[in-house]
C-alpha positions in Angstrom: 0.0 0.0 0.0 1.4 3.4 -1.0 0.9 6.2 1.5 0.5 9.6 0.1 3.0 12.2 1.4 4.4 9.7 3.9 6.3 11.6 6.6 5.3 15.0 5.2 2.7 17.5 6.3 1.5 18.4 2.8 1.5 16.4 -0.5 3.5 17.5 -3.5 1.7 19.1 -6.4 1.8 15.7 -8.3 0.4 13.8 -5.3 -2.3 16.4 -4.8 -3.3 16.2 -8.4 -3.4 12.4 -8.2 -5.7 12.6 -5.1 -7.9 15.1 -6.9 -8.2 13.0 -10.1 -8.9 9.8 -8.2 -11.6 11.4 -6.1 -13.2 13.1 -9.2 -13.3 9.9 -11.2 -14.7 7.9 -8.3 -17.5 10.5 -7.7 -18.3 10.5 -11.5 -18.5 6.7 -11.5 -20.9 6.8 -8.6 -23.4 8.7 -10.8 -23.8 5.6 -12.9 -24.5 3.5 -9.9 -27.1 5.9 -8.5 -28.9 6.8 -11.7 -32.0 4.8 -12.8 -30.6 4.3 -16.3 -27.5 5.2 -18.4 -29.5 7.9 -20.1 -30.4 9.5 -16.7 -26.7 9.3 -15.7 -25.6 11.0 -18.9 -28.3 13.7 -18.4 -27.1 14.3 -14.9 -23.4 14.5 -16.0 -24.4 16.9 -18.8 -26.0 19.1 -16.1 -22.8 19.0 -14.0 -20.6 20.0 -16.9 -22.8 22.8 -18.2 -22.1 26.5 -17.9 -24.1 26.5 -14.7 -21.3 24.7 -13.1 -19.3 27.9 -13.0 -22.1 30.0 -11.6 -22.6 30.9 -8.0 -25.3 28.7 -6.5 -28.4 30.1 -4.8 -28.2 28.8 -1.3 -31.1 29.3 1.1 -29.8 27.4 4.1 -26.4 28.9 4.9 -26.3 27.3 8.3 -26.8 23.8 6.8 -24.1 24.4 4.2 -21.7 25.7 6.9 -22.4 22.6 9.0 -21.8 20.2 6.2 -18.6 22.0 5.1 -17.4 22.1 8.7 -17.9 18.4 9.1 -16.2 17.6 5.8 -13.2 19.7 6.8 -13.0 17.9 10.2 -13.2 14.5 8.6 -10.6 15.4 6.0 -8.3 16.5 8.7 -8.8 13.3 10.7 -8.2 11.2 7.5 -5.1 13.1 6.5 -3.6 13.0 10.0 -4.2 9.3 10.2 -3.3 8.3 6.7 -0.3 6.2 7.8 -2.3 4.1 10.2 -4.7 1.2 9.5 -7.6 3.3 10.8 -7.6 7.1 10.5 -8.8 7.7 14.1 -6.2 5.3 15.5 -3.6 8.1 15.7 -6.0 10.4 17.5 -7.7 8.1 20.1 -6.2 4.6 20.3 -3.4 5.8 22.6 -5.8 7.7 24.9 -7.5 6.4 27.9 -10.6 4.2 27.2 -13.0 6.8 28.6 -11.8 9.4 26.0 -11.9 6.9 23.2 -15.4 5.7 24.0 -16.7 9.3 24.5 -15.4 10.0 21.0 -17.1 6.9 19.6 -20.4 7.8 21.2 -20.1 11.4 19.9 -19.7 9.9 16.4 -22.7 7.7 16.8 -24.8 10.6 18.1 -23.7 12.7 15.2 -24.7 10.0 12.7 -28.1 9.7 14.3 -28.5 13.5 14.5 -27.6 14.1 10.9 -29.6 11.2 9.4 -31.5 12.3 6.4 -34.4 10.6 4.6 -34.2 6.9 3.8 -32.7 5.9 0.5 -32.3 2.6 -1.3 -28.9 0.9 -1.1 -26.7 2.1 -4.0 -26.4 -1.4 -5.5 -30.1 -2.2 -5.1 -30.7 -1.8 -8.9 -28.2 -4.6 -9.8 
């Protein structure tokens, strides 16, 4: 297994571009798994890559957007910090006292319950 930017705080430009390309291709591939048909997936991708992609979105719920972006930032920091370990949170909490670890685990569980959205079918349900 190759570890990106092993022993460094930040990745090189090449490593960063590799991360960005891999993430982008993965997200684009997910469109085909979630869409009802190939035509619907292509229509969705056409909408993503239209000129509206470069416009400023109309956001009515700034608090919700800030919450999501904050959570994404926190999880990215945890993942980046723990990228050399088997589990990302291992570096943060496995060396701590059990009470601290379990308090963190319960906080994650409560956050998952608190931020649960509407029910959706499993992504591979269509296959």
